[in-house]
N, C-alpha and C positions, 0 to 999 in steps of 0.2 A: 861372753863377747866375741864378737868377729872380730876377723884376723883385720879387718879395717879398722875397727872401733879401738883396737890392740894400738895399732902400730899409730893411730892419735891421740891415745892417752899419752902415749913416751912420749910424742911431740910436743902436748902439751907440759911435760913436765921440762922438756929441755928449754920453751920460749920461757917457761915462768923461771928459770933459774937465769936466763940470756938477760929477758926484761922484767922480773918482776921487782922490780925497786921502784918502779916509774910510772909516771900516772899522768891525766889527763892526755895532751895531744904528745906529747913525750914519750907515749907508751902506743899510743893510736900512729902516727906516722911512721913506723916502722913494719905494722903491722900491715895495715891499709896499701903500703906502695911498695912493700917489698914479701914480707914473709907467705898473708894471702891476697896474691892481689887478685881480684875479677875471683876471689871466692871467701869474699866474708862482709857478713851481714849486720845493719844495728838493728838490732827488736827497741820499737817505741812505743810507750804507750800514747805519748803526747800528752804527759800527767802533770803535774805539776812544779816538776824539778828538769820535766825533759828536753828543755829548749838547750840547757845549756851541751849537752849531750851532742845533741843534733848541731845546735852550731860549732861544735869542735872537729865531728865527722866532715861539716859540710868546707869548714875552710882548708880539709886536709883535700877531700874530692869531694863534691856533688855527686858524682852519679857513684856511691856507694848503696846501695840499695837498702831501704829503709823499710822491714815491714810493720805493717799494723795491725794487730790484731783486732776485726771490727766484731765484735759479739752481737749483734740486733740488741745488747743491755745498756751501751753507753751513753753518757748523757750531751745530749746536745752540742754542748758550750765545748763539750771535749772534740767533737768533730769540729766545727769553727774554729778552735784552736788547732786543729792537724791542719786545717786548710788552710791557715794563716799564716803560722810557719812555713809549710812548702813553701807557698809561695815568696817571701822576707829571705830565706835562706834558698831558693834559688834551689830546691832539689829534683835532682830529674828522675830518679825513681823509689818513690814511695809505691808501697805494693800492700793493696787493701786483702789483709787474709782475714776469708771468714768463713765461720761451721759452714760445711755441708746442709744444703734444704733438707735433704730424702731422710739424716739421721733427727734436725729438729724434728721433725713430722714426728719421724718415731718415738724418739726418747723426749720429747718435751711440746709436743703440742699444743698445749696449753702456754706455755711457758711461764712457766711457776716454778718448775722444777730445781730453781735458784732455794729454792724456802722447801721443798724438801726435801734435797741432797747437794747443798753446792759443791763441794767436790766433786758429784758426777754431773755440775753445770758445768764448773771450769773446765773438766775435762772436756765434753761437748763442745764448748762454744772455745775453749783455749789450746785445749794439749793438744787436740786429734788436728785441729788445723796445722796449729804449729811445726807438727812435726812433720806434714806433709812436705810442709814450706822450704823446712834446715834440708830437706836432703839434697837442695843445689851451691848449698855452703859448705866449708869445711874450719871455721869457726862463728861465730857471732857476738856483735858487743849488745851488754848491757848497763843498764844505768845504776847498779844496787849498788850499795856502798854500807861500808861497819857501823856507820853511826846507826842506822837505820833499827840493829839489834837483832833478836831474834837470830832465826837463822843463817842470819849474813851477818852477824858479829866476829866469825874466822875469814869473812872475806875475802878471796888472793885477789892480786889482779888479771892473773890468769889461769887457768884452773879447766880438769876434765869434771867435767857435772852435766847430767842432763843427757848424755850420749853427746856431751860435741866438745867444742873448746870454746868457752867460755872467755872472754873477756870484758874487765869490768875498769874503765879507766877513772872510776872515780869511787874506788875502791877505802883509799885513803879520805876524800873530801869530811868534813864538817858542815852542818848548817852555816854555819857564819863564813865560808869559806866558798859556799857558792852562795850566799847572797851577794857577796861579794864582786861574782864571777859575775852573774846575772846583770849586774848596775856594768860593768864597767865594759861589760859587751853590747849592754842596753837591748837584754832582750825583754821582750814580754811575758808580765806572769799568767798564769792559766785564772781564765777568768774566774771560779770558783774558788780561787785560794779567797778572794776577797768577802766570800759567808764561811770563812771558817773548814774548807775543805785543805787538807792538807795533804796526804793520801791519795787519790782518785782512781778509781776502776769504775767494774758497771754500779748502774747508778743503782739498782735494789740493795745493794750488799755494801755502799759506800757513805758513811755518815759526818758530818763537820765533828772538830774536836778540840775543844777548851786547851786553850793557852797551855795550861798545866801536863796537859797528855801528848803523848810517844805520837809522832807524825802518821805512823799507823793504827793508832788504835782507832779508827771507823773505818775501818777494814774489818769486814764479816765480824760487827760489832756483839758480845756475846758469844761469840762461839769461842774453841778451843782455836780455831782453822788461821795461820798466818799469810798464808803461799798461795796462790792458786795452782801449782803445780809443773808453769813452764821452766822452772830453775829445777825440778828434786827429778831422781833418778826416772827413767823409766817411760821416756817420752819416744825415744826410739820406737818403743814397743806398740804406742799410741799410732803411730802408722801400718801396722800390716793389718 
């Protein structure tokens, strides 16, 4: 770990001690307005629960950069939902992050890498492009939550993860609270939710789920894979 990362990891620990019991806008406000002013971004998939966090950030500062990973494999509904929310919330700095065209041609010329090696596909289309984009920021806001289970079960409000300071304002929210906040804020749902999609990623690797299933059960169904990798260690190395 280089010196900057060591310093940032220590800073994450201090901030976790200072703000770790907070959530939602109470957590976001001091980080956006003071601790990381001009050096923090929101990472958003514009998926099924994304509108809540986008609305929280927009109410504090609409100019916070919103990083959107446009993998080239997303549902058309997601792209249109992105445009709808960006206009409604008056987001002023929405940045679409795309994979390198030359690398796509070299490593996934026929567009079927997701079928042969989904981990390699996520690395090419998500991890590497994000790693390049994150170099401009000291912290990134994510929409992960403990209730989603798996690797997220022990999620903290602020953590050092994936080689950066990660802020998780919804860490303690359960599904009931998210639904309540959507209603109170009059936020539109992702259009695919009506078709049974609960967690929405790339089209080839996302399926609807039954009401009795975990909300992320439709992601990479039938595989042990549960994360695309953008929240795991090694993201910084992907930029080199």
